C-alpha positions as CSV (number, residue, x, y, z in Angstrom):
1,X,-23.0,-15.8,-16.1
2,X,-20.2,-13.3,-15.6
3,X,-21.3,-9.6,-15.3
4,X,-19.7,-7.8,-18.3
5,X,-20.8,-4.4,-17.2
6,X,-17.8,-2.2,-16.7
7,X,-17.0,-0.9,-13.3
8,X,-17.7,2.8,-12.7
9,X,-14.7,5.1,-12.0
10,X,-15.3,8.7,-11.2
11,X,-12.7,11.4,-12.0
12,X,-12.2,15.1,-11.3
13,X,-9.3,17.2,-12.5
14,X,-6.9,19.3,-10.5
15,X,-8.0,22.7,-11.8
16,X,-9.4,25.1,-9.2
17,X,-11.2,28.4,-9.1
18,X,-11.7,30.9,-6.3
19,X,-13.6,29.3,-3.5
20,X,-13.4,25.8,-5.0
21,X,-10.1,24.2,-3.9
22,X,-8.9,20.6,-4.1
23,X,-10.4,19.5,-0.8
24,X,-13.9,20.7,-2.0
25,X,-13.4,18.9,-5.2
26,X,-12.3,15.7,-3.4
27,X,-15.4,15.9,-1.3
28,X,-17.6,16.3,-4.4
29,X,-15.8,13.3,-6.0
30,X,-16.4,11.1,-2.9
31,X,-20.1,12.0,-2.8
32,X,-20.7,11.5,-6.6
33,X,-18.9,8.2,-6.5
34,X,-21.4,6.9,-3.9
35,X,-19.3,6.4,-0.8
36,X,-22.4,7.2,1.3
37,X,-24.1,4.0,0.0
38,X,-21.9,2.2,2.6
39,X,-23.5,2.1,6.1
40,X,-20.9,3.8,8.2
41,X,-23.1,4.3,11.3
42,X,-20.9,3.6,14.3
43,X,-18.6,1.4,12.2
44,X,-14.8,1.4,12.7
45,X,-13.4,2.5,9.4
46,X,-9.7,2.0,8.4
47,X,-8.5,4.8,6.1
48,X,-5.4,3.0,4.6
49,X,-2.8,5.6,3.6
50,X,0.9,5.9,3.3
51,X,2.4,8.4,5.7
52,X,5.6,8.9,3.7
53,X,9.2,8.0,4.6
54,X,11.2,10.6,6.4
55,X,12.8,12.7,3.7
56,X,10.2,11.9,1.0
57,X,8.0,14.8,0.0
58,X,5.8,13.2,-2.6
59,X,3.3,11.5,-0.2
60,X,-0.3,12.8,0.0
61,X,-0.7,15.9,2.1
62,X,-2.7,15.3,5.3
63,X,-5.3,17.7,4.1
64,X,-6.6,15.0,1.7
65,X,-6.9,12.6,4.7
66,X,-8.8,15.2,6.7
67,X,-11.4,15.5,3.9
68,X,-12.0,11.8,3.7
69,X,-12.1,11.5,7.5
70,X,-14.6,14.4,7.8
71,X,-16.9,12.8,5.1
72,X,-16.9,9.5,7.0
73,X,-17.6,11.1,10.3
74,X,-20.5,13.0,8.7
75,X,-21.9,9.6,7.7
76,X,-21.7,8.4,11.3
77,X,-18.5,6.4,10.9
78,X,-15.5,6.1,13.3
79,X,-12.5,6.6,11.1
80,X,-8.8,6.1,11.8
81,X,-5.7,6.5,9.6
82,X,-3.6,3.4,9.4
83,X,-0.6,1.7,7.8
84,X,1.6,-1.2,8.7
85,X,5.3,-1.2,9.5
86,X,7.9,-1.7,6.8
87,X,10.0,-4.7,6.2
88,X,13.1,-2.8,5.3
89,X,15.2,-0.5,7.7
90,X,13.9,3.0,7.5
91,X,11.9,5.5,9.6
92,X,8.8,3.3,9.7
93,X,10.0,-0.2,10.7
94,X,8.4,-0.1,14.1
95,X,5.4,1.8,15.5
96,X,7.3,4.4,17.5
97,X,9.4,5.5,14.6
98,X,6.4,5.1,12.3
99,X,4.2,7.4,14.5
100,X,7.0,10.0,14.8
101,X,7.5,10.0,11.0
102,X,3.7,10.4,10.5
103,X,3.7,13.3,12.9
104,X,6.7,14.9,11.2
105,X,4.8,14.6,7.9
106,X,1.7,16.2,9.3
107,X,-0.5,13.3,10.2
108,X,-2.2,13.6,13.6
109,X,-5.5,13.7,15.4
110,X,-5.4,17.5,15.3
111,X,-4.6,17.9,11.6
112,X,-6.6,15.0,10.2
113,X,-9.5,14.8,12.6
114,X,-9.0,11.2,13.5
115,X,-6.5,9.0,15.3
116,X,-3.4,7.4,13.7
117,X,-3.1,3.7,14.5
118,X,-0.2,1.5,13.2
119,X,-2.0,-1.6,11.9
120,X,0.5,-4.3,13.0
121,X,1.5,-3.0,16.4
122,X,4.8,-1.8,17.9
123,X,7.1,-4.4,16.3
124,X,5.0,-5.4,13.3
125,X,4.1,-8.6,15.0
126,X,0.4,-7.9,15.6
127,X,-1.2,-9.8,12.8
128,X,-4.4,-11.7,11.9
129,X,-4.0,-14.9,9.9
130,X,-6.6,-14.8,7.1
131,X,-7.1,-18.1,5.3
132,X,-7.5,-17.8,1.5
133,X,-7.4,-20.2,-1.4
134,X,-4.7,-18.4,-3.3
135,X,-2.4,-19.6,-6.0
136,X,0.6,-18.3,-4.0
137,X,-0.7,-17.6,-0.5
138,X,-2.8,-19.9,1.7
139,X,-2.8,-17.7,4.8
140,X,-2.3,-14.0,4.5
141,X,-0.7,-12.1,7.5
142,X,-2.7,-8.9,7.9
143,X,-2.2,-6.1,10.5
144,X,-4.7,-6.8,13.3
145,X,-6.1,-3.3,13.6
146,X,-7.0,-3.3,9.9
147,X,-8.7,-6.7,10.2
148,X,-10.6,-5.4,13.2
149,X,-12.1,-2.6,11.1
150,X,-15.6,-2.9,9.8
151,X,-14.9,-1.0,6.6
152,X,-11.8,-0.2,4.6
153,X,-11.3,3.0,2.7
154,X,-8.1,3.3,0.7
155,X,-6.6,6.7,0.0
156,X,-3.7,6.2,-2.5
157,X,-1.0,8.3,-3.9
158,X,-0.7,6.9,-7.4
159,X,3.0,6.9,-8.5
160,X,5.7,4.6,-10.1
161,X,7.2,1.7,-8.3
162,X,10.5,-0.1,-8.9
163,X,9.2,-3.6,-8.4
164,X,5.5,-3.5,-9.4
165,X,5.6,-0.8,-12.1
166,X,3.3,1.5,-10.2
167,X,1.8,1.8,-6.7
168,X,-1.9,2.5,-6.5
169,X,-5.0,1.0,-4.8
170,X,-3.9,-2.6,-5.0
171,X,-0.5,-2.0,-3.6
172,X,-1.7,0.3,-0.9
173,X,-4.1,-2.5,0.3
174,X,-2.2,-5.7,-0.5
175,X,1.4,-4.8,0.4
176,X,0.5,-2.0,2.8
177,X,-1.9,-4.0,5.0
178,X,0.5,-6.9,5.4
179,X,2.3,-7.2,8.7
180,X,6.1,-7.3,8.5
181,X,5.9,-11.1,8.1
182,X,3.2,-10.6,5.4
183,X,5.4,-8.2,3.6
184,X,8.3,-10.7,3.7
185,X,6.0,-13.4,2.3
186,X,5.1,-11.2,-0.6
187,X,8.7,-10.0,-1.3
188,X,10.6,-13.2,-0.7
189,X,10.3,-16.8,-1.7
190,X,13.0,-17.9,0.7
191,X,13.5,-17.9,4.5
192,X,15.2,-15.3,6.8
193,X,18.9,-15.4,7.4
194,X,21.1,-13.7,10.0
195,X,23.6,-11.0,9.0
196,X,26.3,-12.0,11.5
197,X,28.0,-8.6,11.3
198,X,24.9,-6.8,12.4
199,X,23.8,-9.4,15.0
200,X,24.4,-8.4,18.7
201,X,23.3,-11.7,20.2
202,X,20.4,-10.1,22.2
203,X,18.2,-13.2,21.8
204,X,15.0,-11.4,20.8
205,X,14.8,-13.4,17.6
206,X,15.2,-16.6,19.6
207,X,12.3,-15.6,21.9
208,X,10.1,-14.8,18.9
209,X,10.6,-18.2,17.1
210,X,8.0,-20.8,17.8
211,X,9.8,-23.5,15.9
212,X,13.2,-23.7,17.5
213,X,14.9,-22.6,14.3
214,X,17.2,-20.1,15.8
215,X,20.4,-20.7,17.9
216,X,22.9,-18.2,19.2
217,X,26.5,-19.1,19.5
218,X,29.2,-16.7,20.5
219,X,26.5,-13.9,20.5
220,X,25.7,-14.5,16.9
221,X,22.3,-15.9,15.6
222,X,22.0,-18.6,13.0
223,X,18.7,-19.8,11.3
224,X,18.2,-23.5,10.7
225,X,16.2,-23.5,7.5
226,X,15.1,-27.1,8.1
227,X,13.1,-25.9,11.1
228,X,12.2,-22.4,9.9
229,X,8.7,-22.0,8.4
230,X,9.4,-18.5,7.0
231,X,6.9,-16.7,9.3
232,X,9.3,-13.6,9.5
233,X,8.6,-12.9,13.2
234,X,12.3,-12.8,13.9
235,X,12.6,-9.9,11.4
236,X,10.2,-7.8,13.3
237,X,11.8,-8.7,16.6
238,X,15.4,-7.9,15.7
239,X,16.4,-4.4,17.0
240,X,19.4,-4.1,14.6
241,X,17.8,-5.4,11.4
242,X,20.3,-8.3,11.4
243,X,17.5,-10.7,10.3
244,X,17.1,-10.3,6.6
245,X,14.5,-11.8,4.2
246,X,15.5,-14.7,2.1
247,X,15.7,-14.9,-1.7
248,X,13.5,-12.5,-3.5
249,X,10.3,-13.4,-5.4
250,X,10.2,-12.6,-9.1
251,X,8.3,-9.3,-9.8
252,X,5.4,-11.3,-11.3
253,X,5.1,-13.4,-8.1
254,X,5.3,-10.3,-6.0
255,X,2.4,-8.7,-8.0
256,X,0.3,-11.9,-7.7
257,X,0.9,-12.2,-4.0
258,X,0.0,-8.6,-3.6
259,X,-3.3,-9.2,-5.3
260,X,-4.0,-12.2,-3.0
261,X,-3.2,-10.1,0.1
262,X,-5.6,-7.4,-1.2
263,X,-8.3,-10.1,-1.5
264,X,-7.7,-11.2,2.1
265,X,-8.1,-7.6,3.3
266,X,-11.2,-6.7,1.2
267,X,-13.2,-9.9,1.2
268,X,-16.5,-10.0,3.1
269,X,-16.7,-6.3,4.1
270,X,-17.5,-2.9,2.5
271,X,-14.6,-1.0,0.9
272,X,-14.1,2.1,-1.2
273,X,-11.1,3.5,-3.0
274,X,-9.6,6.9,-3.8
275,X,-6.5,7.6,-5.9
276,X,-4.9,11.0,-6.2
277,X,-2.7,11.2,-9.3
278,X,-0.3,14.1,-8.6
279,X,3.5,14.3,-8.0
280,X,3.8,11.1,-10.0
281,X,7.3,10.2,-8.8
282,X,9.0,7.2,-10.5
283,X,9.5,5.3,-7.3
284,X,7.6,4.4,-4.1
285,X,7.0,6.9,-1.3
286,X,8.9,4.4,0.9
287,X,12.1,6.0,-0.5
288,X,13.7,8.7,1.7
289,X,13.7,10.9,-1.3
290,X,11.5,11.6,-4.3
291,X,12.5,12.3,-7.8
292,X,11.0,14.8,-10.2
293,X,7.4,13.7,-11.3
294,X,7.5,11.9,-14.6
295,X,4.2,13.4,-16.0
296,X,2.1,16.4,-15.1
297,X,-0.6,16.2,-12.3
298,X,-3.7,14.4,-13.6
299,X,-6.5,14.5,-11.1
300,X,-8.4,12.5,-8.5
301,X,-10.2,9.2,-9.1
302,X,-12.7,7.1,-6.9
303,X,-14.4,3.7,-7.3
304,X,-15.8,0.8,-5.4
305,X,-13.5,-1.4,-7.6
306,X,-9.8,-1.1,-6.9
307,X,-8.8,-3.0,-10.0
308,X,-10.7,-0.7,-12.3
309,X,-9.4,2.3,-10.4
310,X,-5.8,1.2,-10.9
311,X,-6.4,0.5,-14.6
312,X,-8.1,3.9,-15.1
313,X,-5.2,5.7,-13.3
314,X,-2.6,3.9,-15.4
315,X,-4.4,4.7,-18.6
316,X,-4.6,8.4,-17.5
317,X,-0.9,8.6,-16.7
318,X,0.1,6.8,-19.9
319,X,-1.9,9.4,-21.9
320,X,0.1,12.3,-20.4
321,X,3.1,14.0,-22.0
322,X,6.5,13.1,-20.6
323,X,8.3,15.6,-18.4
324,X,11.6,16.0,-20.1
325,X,14.0,16.3,-17.2
326,X,12.7,13.3,-15.3
327,X,13.5,9.6,-15.1
328,X,10.9,9.0,-17.8
329,X,12.3,11.7,-20.0
330,X,15.8,10.2,-19.5
331,X,14.6,6.7,-20.3
332,X,16.0,5.0,-23.4
333,X,13.5,2.1,-23.3
334,X,10.7,1.7,-25.8
335,X,7.5,0.3,-24.2
336,X,4.8,1.2,-26.6
337,X,3.6,4.2,-24.7
338,X,3.6,2.5,-21.2
339,X,5.4,5.1,-19.1
340,X,5.8,2.8,-16.1
341,X,7.5,0.0,-18.2
342,X,9.8,2.6,-19.7
343,X,11.0,3.8,-16.3
344,X,11.1,0.2,-14.9
345,X,11.5,-2.2,-17.8
346,X,11.8,-5.3,-15.6
347,X,8.3,-4.8,-14.2
348,X,4.8,-5.5,-15.5
349,X,2.0,-3.8,-13.6
350,X,-0.6,-5.7,-15.6
351,X,0.3,-8.9,-13.7
352,X,-1.3,-7.7,-10.5
353,X,-4.5,-6.5,-12.1
354,X,-5.0,-9.7,-14.2
355,X,-4.5,-11.8,-11.1
356,X,-6.8,-9.6,-9.0
357,X,-9.5,-10.0,-11.7
358,X,-9.0,-13.7,-11.6
359,X,-9.4,-13.6,-7.8
360,X,-12.7,-11.8,-8.1
361,X,-11.6,-8.5,-6.5
362,X,-12.7,-6.4,-9.5
363,X,-12.3,-6.0,-13.2
364,X,-10.0,-4.1,-15.5
365,X,-12.9,-2.9,-17.7
366,X,-14.3,0.5,-16.6
367,X,-16.5,3.4,-17.4
368,X,-14.9,6.8,-16.7
369,X,-17.4,9.3,-15.3
370,X,-16.0,12.9,-15.5
371,X,-17.0,15.5,-12.9
372,X,-16.5,19.2,-13.0
């Protein structure tokens, strides 16, 4: 029989008093939500976080990561901060740039009290293939360092997203833990193709292809789609981003694949999730800019159930007043009070949570426990 008991989600607001700042409140939230019920003793613990794109200022401050790392160390754990490289060109597409960007944004051993490790290696090619029985994915491609961890703790900046409606726990885990090839699988239904104008004929894509799908003629690469299996390793190997993903998945497919990738990451090991709902920008922290928040800051949430956590955060945001001079305030769409659908009308964030519930990751039904 299915357990119909709602998942517990703990919440604490952003109001502070003298001597009781946000880091102390976050520590209180983590303890109340029961993170200590996990056996952290000498366990490698991946704290999955987004380090922010260079130029973006909406990402979570490293102080929050420090609080989480300190709590895990106090429980005997061995934490490290991690994220995987991006699929698109930017300041985090390989580990060297990714680490530089993280450091520029304040994430380091000194500031956060634990090491920063890029989950899928220097070029985004270090991946573990995780077999799952998904509707869309049969073998998820997850960053090896993340799969090597004994425990996963996600620390999420909850905000809008142009393809999935919002980015919270499920996106931080599902999309964020995918290698570059894993990200391509989620974003694209097709196979890579070479942008001949950008190709310099270096042959690194050729060396990375195990299926003989790439040829180089007159210093320009071409992909034979009859041989290509769509693994995306050539995308990670290309130094000029000439290798591009194929045709895009629909937003619904993207959301469902993201849920299946989250399932691959979380299955069969302890996990815990924290979402901080502040600076709720309309778009992802992967942008090299951040627009005005669409609603006022809400608070901090924690749960063992990432599905319930995302649902609770979405409900909390949708109950907030609209900031007038923002993308939400400018929106002409009517979406029955769904702020994310108003900003991005071609998205439906519920697709991800419904599919995640079907996968058995968690449930949308929750009990909100308010702390002071």
